[in-house]
SEVEXTI-726407 format. One record per residue (C-alpha): residue in one letter; residue number from 1; x, y, z. Coordinates in pm, whole numbers, always signed. Each point is the difference from the previous one (the first is absolute). Layout:
% residues N
<r code="A" pos="NUM" east="X" north="Y" up="Z"/>
...
//
This chain:
% residues 87
<r code="X" pos="1" east="+41825" north="+8898" up="+16886"/>
<r code="X" pos="2" east="-153" north="-345" up="-27"/>
<r code="X" pos="3" east="-278" north="-84" up="-244"/>
<r code="X" pos="4" east="-239" north="-293" up="+3"/>
<r code="X" pos="5" east="-167" north="-53" up="-335"/>
<r code="X" pos="6" east="-356" north="-122" up="-59"/>
<r code="X" pos="7" east="+129" north="-359" up="-8"/>
<r code="X" pos="8" east="+160" north="+32" up="+344"/>
<r code="X" pos="9" east="+364" north="+17" up="-113"/>
<r code="X" pos="10" east="+232" north="+216" up="+206"/>
<r code="X" pos="11" east="+262" north="+219" up="-163"/>
<r code="X" pos="12" east="+209" north="+302" up="+89"/>
<r code="X" pos="13" east="-33" north="+319" up="-201"/>
<r code="X" pos="14" east="+224" north="+306" up="+15"/>
<r code="X" pos="15" east="-278" north="+258" up="-2"/>
<r code="X" pos="16" east="-370" north="+42" up="-45"/>
<r code="X" pos="17" east="-86" north="-96" up="-360"/>
<r code="X" pos="18" east="-149" north="+260" up="-232"/>
<r code="X" pos="19" east="-315" north="-214" up="-43"/>
<r code="X" pos="20" east="-41" north="-58" up="+374"/>
<r code="X" pos="21" east="-371" north="+85" up="+0"/>
<r code="X" pos="22" east="-76" north="-250" up="-280"/>
<r code="X" pos="23" east="+198" north="-275" up="+171"/>
<r code="X" pos="24" east="-167" north="+73" up="+334"/>
<r code="X" pos="25" east="-343" north="-34" up="-160"/>
<r code="X" pos="26" east="+107" north="-335" up="-148"/>
<r code="X" pos="27" east="+90" north="-128" up="+347"/>
<r code="X" pos="28" east="+365" north="+89" up="+44"/>
<r code="X" pos="29" east="+118" north="+107" up="+346"/>
<r code="X" pos="30" east="+293" north="+233" up="+53"/>
<r code="X" pos="31" east="+170" north="-10" up="+340"/>
<r code="X" pos="32" east="+251" north="+271" up="+91"/>
<r code="X" pos="33" east="+297" north="-127" up="+198"/>
<r code="X" pos="34" east="+35" north="+320" up="+204"/>
<r code="X" pos="35" east="-315" north="-34" up="+210"/>
<r code="X" pos="36" east="-163" north="-258" up="+223"/>
<r code="X" pos="37" east="-226" north="-240" up="-186"/>
<r code="X" pos="38" east="-356" north="-57" up="+118"/>
<r code="X" pos="39" east="-140" north="-348" up="+64"/>
<r code="X" pos="40" east="-140" north="-39" up="-354"/>
<r code="X" pos="41" east="+332" north="+96" up="-157"/>
<r code="X" pos="42" east="+192" north="-240" up="+225"/>
<r code="X" pos="43" east="-245" north="-277" up="-85"/>
<r code="X" pos="44" east="+39" north="+66" up="-374"/>
<r code="X" pos="45" east="+380" north="-26" up="+23"/>
<r code="X" pos="46" east="-15" north="-318" up="+207"/>
<r code="X" pos="47" east="-237" north="-161" up="-250"/>
<r code="X" pos="48" east="+216" north="+111" up="-295"/>
<r code="X" pos="49" east="+302" north="-189" up="+137"/>
<r code="X" pos="50" east="-72" north="-372" up="-4"/>
<r code="X" pos="51" east="+246" north="-88" up="+279"/>
<r code="X" pos="52" east="-159" north="+258" up="+230"/>
<r code="X" pos="53" east="-355" north="-95" up="-96"/>
<r code="X" pos="54" east="+72" north="-362" up="+99"/>
<r code="X" pos="55" east="+117" north="+117" up="+344"/>
<r code="X" pos="56" east="-248" north="+283" up="+33"/>
<r code="X" pos="57" east="-79" north="-58" up="+367"/>
<r code="X" pos="58" east="+369" north="+25" up="+87"/>
<r code="X" pos="59" east="+84" north="+312" up="-198"/>
<r code="X" pos="60" east="-308" north="+220" up="+31"/>
<r code="X" pos="61" east="+122" north="+140" up="+334"/>
<r code="X" pos="62" east="+351" north="+82" up="-123"/>
<r code="X" pos="63" east="+104" north="+365" up="-19"/>
<r code="X" pos="64" east="-50" north="+216" up="-307"/>
<r code="X" pos="65" east="+377" north="+24" up="-39"/>
<r code="X" pos="66" east="+30" north="-380" up="-4"/>
<r code="X" pos="67" east="-278" north="-35" up="-256"/>
<r code="X" pos="68" east="+147" north="+271" up="-223"/>
<r code="X" pos="69" east="+341" north="-172" up="+7"/>
<r code="X" pos="70" east="-162" north="-331" up="-99"/>
<r code="X" pos="71" east="-192" north="+175" up="-281"/>
<r code="X" pos="72" east="+320" north="+161" up="-132"/>
<r code="X" pos="73" east="+182" north="-333" up="+24"/>
<r code="X" pos="74" east="-283" north="-171" up="-188"/>
<r code="X" pos="75" east="+9" north="+261" up="-277"/>
<r code="X" pos="76" east="+377" north="-51" up="-39"/>
<r code="X" pos="77" east="+13" north="-379" up="+7"/>
<r code="X" pos="78" east="-359" north="-135" up="-7"/>
<r code="X" pos="79" east="+66" north="-169" up="+333"/>
<r code="X" pos="80" east="+13" north="+93" up="+367"/>
<r code="X" pos="81" east="+200" north="-112" up="+301"/>
<r code="X" pos="82" east="-170" north="-7" up="+335"/>
<r code="X" pos="83" east="+237" north="+200" up="+216"/>
<r code="X" pos="84" east="-63" north="+181" up="+323"/>
<r code="X" pos="85" east="+52" north="+371" up="+54"/>
<r code="X" pos="86" east="+314" north="+80" up="+197"/>
<r code="X" pos="87" east="-57" north="+132" up="+338"/>
//
């Protein structure tokens, strides 16, 4: 699961935190990896990753799988590589 805190920082969490409702009220967003993200969730992830936000017009039409891989990569290394999906 990905989490975006009230400051807009993206992180990966193992499971829903026990104080999920408090964090949600404070502005946190929790994005499960096992379902398709809606447009607002995709936008929040793109804006949370500076490299993607700078190229927003290019990446907003990428697939959910591509965006989730970039988010996971960002959480591991605080950077992203612009690579195409195979296929």
